[in-house]
N, C-alpha and C positions, 0 to 999 in steps of 0.2 A: 504494499500500500504506499502511496506517495506521501511525502511530508506535507504538512500544512505550514504556509508562510503567512504571517499577518503583516499587512502593510498599512501604516497610517499616512495621512496626507496623500491618499490615492487620486484625489481629484485635482491636485496641483500639477504643475508642469513636469517635474521629475517623476512624481508618483504615477501619473497617467502613462508616462513613457515606460516606467518600470513594469506596469501591468501589461503593456503592449508587448514587451520583450519576454514576459513570462508565459504569454499565450502559447499553447501547444507544447509546453515543456512539462516534464513529469513532476509538477507541483500542484497541490491544491492551494488555492489563494483565498485568503479571507482579508477583508478590508474593514477597518474601523472608520465609520462615518459619523461625523457630528450630526445631531438631530436635524440641523438646517441644510446639510449637504445634499446635492442633487446626485442620485444614483443612476440616472438614465444613461450616462456615458460609460458605465462600467462594462467591461467585456462579459460575454456570456459565461456562465458557470462560476463566477466570483461570488463567494459568500459574504454578504454585507451584514455587519453588526452595528447597530446604531448605539452610540455611547458618547456621553459628555466626559471629558477628561477629569471632571470633578466628581463623577459618579463611580465609586469603588465597585458596586455590584455589577454595573454594566461593563466596566473594564475587566472584571473577573471573568465574565462570559466571553469577552473578546479574546483573552489570552489563553483560555482553557483549551488544552489539547494541541496548541501550535508548537512547532519544532523551533521556529526562528521568527524573530520580529525585526522588521526594518522600519524604524521610526523616522519619517520624513516630515510629519506635521509640524507647523510652526508659523510664526508671523514675521514679516520683514519690516512692517510699519506699525508704529504705535505712538501715542502721545508722550509716554513717559516710561521710566524703568518698571514701574508696577505693572503696566499693561504688557510690557515685553516679558516680564516674569510669568504672568498668567498665560501667555501664549507659548513660551518657549521653555520655561523651567518647570512649572507645575505639572504639565502633561508627562514629562520624563519622570519626575518624582513619583507620581501616581501610577504610571505604568509599571515602573520597577517594583513598587509595593504590590501591585496586583500579581505580578510574576512570582514574587517571593511566596505569596499566599496561595495562589491557584495553580501555578505551573513551575514548581521548583526544579523540574527536569529540563527546562528550556535549554536548547543547545547553543543559541546565540541571540544576543540583542545588539543590533547595529544602530547606532545613533548617527544620523547624517547631520553633521554640524556645518561649520562654515569657516573659511579663512578669516572672516571677521572676528572670530574668537581669538585669534592669535594677534591680529593687527597687521599692519604693513611691514615690509622688510626695510632694513636700513640702506640696502643697495639692490640693484636690479639684476644681478647675475645669478647668484645661487638661491636667493629667496630664503624665507624662513623654513626651519626644520622642526621636526616634532620635539626635539629636545630643547628648543629655544623657549625662553620665558615669554609667556603671552603678554601682549600689551595692546588690548583692544582700544579702539579710539571712538567707539560709539556705544550707546545703550544697547543696541541690537547685538553687537559683538560681545558685550559683557554678559548679556543674558544667555547667549550661546555658550560662553565659557562656564557660567554657573551650571548649566545643564550638563556640560561635559564632566564637571567635577563631581556632580551627584552620581553620574554613571561610574566614574572611577572609584568613588567611595563604595559603590555597590558591587564592584568587580570580584570581591571575595566570595560572594554568594550567587552572583548572576554573571554568566560569561559575556562580557560586554566588549564590543569593538567600536571605536569612534572613527569616522572618516570626515575629513574637512576638504570639500571641494572649494575651488576658487569660483570665478565667474563661470556660469554654466550657460551654454547656448545650444540651440537646436530646434527641431520642430515642436511647436507649442509654446515656446518662450515669448513673452510679451515685452520683456525689458530691452533685449537686444533688437527687437523689432523696431523700436523707436529710432535706434541708430541707423538701421538700414533704410527706414523711411526718409530720414534726413539725407542720407547719401544719395538716394535715388533722385532727390531734388537738387543735388550738387552742393549741399550744405552740410557742414559738421560743426556743431556747437559742443564745446567741451570745457571742463573746468581744470584748474591746476595748470601744470606746464606740460602740454601734450607732446612737446618735442623732447622731453626727458622721461615721461612716464612709461613704465613697462608693467605688464600685468600677465598673470597666468590665466588660462582659460581651459575648459574642457568641454568637448562635445557630449551631449546628453547621453547618447548610447554608449560611449566609452565609460561615462560615470556609472551608468546602470550596471555595466559589466563589472566594474571595480567594486561596487557595493555588494554584488553577489559573490565575488571572490572573497571579500572581507567576511561575508556571512558564513562561508563554507571552509575557510582556511583553518586548519587545526592550530596554527601558530599565532592566529590573530587575536585571540581572547586576551583582554587586558591591555590592548595596544591602541595607539592612535596613528592614523595615516593620512597624509595628503594625497588625494586623487587628482592628478593634474597632468597636463601634457608636459613633455620633457622640455619643450622650448618656452621662452617667455616672449611676449609680443608687444609691439608698439602700435600706436594709432596708424602709422604709416602701413604696417603690415595688414591691419584690418581693412584699410582703404583699398590696398592692392588686391586682397582676397575677394572683396565685394565687387570691384570694378567690372570684371568680365560678366558677372550675372546682372548687374544693375545698369551697366553701359553709360554711366555718367561721364562727362568730359571734365572740364575745369571745375575744381572743387574750391568753394569758398569756405575758409575755416574761421570760425569765430571762437575766440578764447575768452572765457570769463575770468577776470582777475580774481584772486582769492578774496579780497575784501567784499567784492560784489557777491561772490558765492555765499559768504557768511551772512551778508545782509539779506539775501534771499532766504537763507535758512532761518534767520530771525523772524522775518515776516511770515514764513510758512509755519513756524512754530506757534506764533501768535494766532494765526488763522485757525490752526488746529485746536488750540485751547478754546477759542471763541465758538467754533462750530461743533466741538465735541467729537470730531473725526480725525483719524490719523492723517497727518499732512504728507504730501508727496515729497517735500523737502523741509527739513528743520536743521538746527545747528549741528546736530549729530550727523545727519546725512551729508551736510556740507563738509564736515570734517573728513568723512570717508572720501568724498569726491576729489578733494585737493591733494590727496596723498600721491607720491610719486611711484611707489613700488608695491603694488598688490601682487607679490610674487611668492611662490612656495616651491619647495623641492620635491621631485617625484622619486628620489633615490630609495627611500625606505620601502615604499610600496612596491617598487621594482624588485628590490632584493628579497623582501619577506613574503610578498603575495605573488610575485611574478607578474605584476600588473604594469602594463605599458599602454598609454592612451594612443591608439593607432591612427586615429583620424587626423589627417593634416588640416591646417586652418582653411586652406582654399577649398578643399573637399567638403569640410563641414559647413563652411559659409555657403557654398553653392547649394548643397542639400537643403539648408535651412531656408534660403530665399526661394528655392523651387517649391518647397512646402507652403510657405506664406502665400505664394501666388496661387497655388492649387486651392487653397482654402479661402482665397479672396481677401486675405489680410493686407496685401500690397497690390 
């Protein structure tokens, strides 16, 4: 009989792609859906359990009998640290408590965290490594780091593996979509110093494969890994990768100076407090945008998991833009 894998965050960008990649494989898939989540997009045969992360009984039903858990659910926008903790920390704490009570034989709990938990690198060549001291620069990053520490504290009783992806792109992503829409019009607006900035990226299908390798590797329990491409990229690299698919000619580049980015963040934060809704940009997000080196090292994952992100940037960007066009997003 096949194992059952529980996936949280299955209606999000990465979660939906994970379910797509699991179709037809020898797994029974269960998803944990919040009460308000839409189940219509789930693949056929997926077992859906409705549960709020604050409901221990419902979480107990969700984790009962599963062999592995991939926890993707979380939030990237909030008004303050408390809201980030409700979205990113409390679910991890309560899921682990449910595992200890209802499924002590769980084989692996994979937490999909973020490079934001570590913060940016000090230089753009090697990037941050798993052994480096985390220095998150935003409330989002701090909440992801707190969730990681809860996992590591539980690793004596629950076999936990943490993976930190950098920027993720691919079919279904709406964040990078905005960049490609700008480029298609011959414009690129960026913050910080785009002529210095370098960043790590990973194509979503590579990330999904890395998550599954972390879930099944016998050596991964109790460890943290960056799942990323071996190369780091610049804005010029992204422009060159997108140009053949988008066909833009001369590009107008608009660079927002750091003081303006922080001013926009201040106004966005104020608007969020007045409206009661998470803002698109606040001071924390501004602080992330102006960093020069959002880069991390792929070495440990390659050595211990045998994981290498195989999709080159031009290939991944081409596939992504083709998918956007097929879906009418561009």
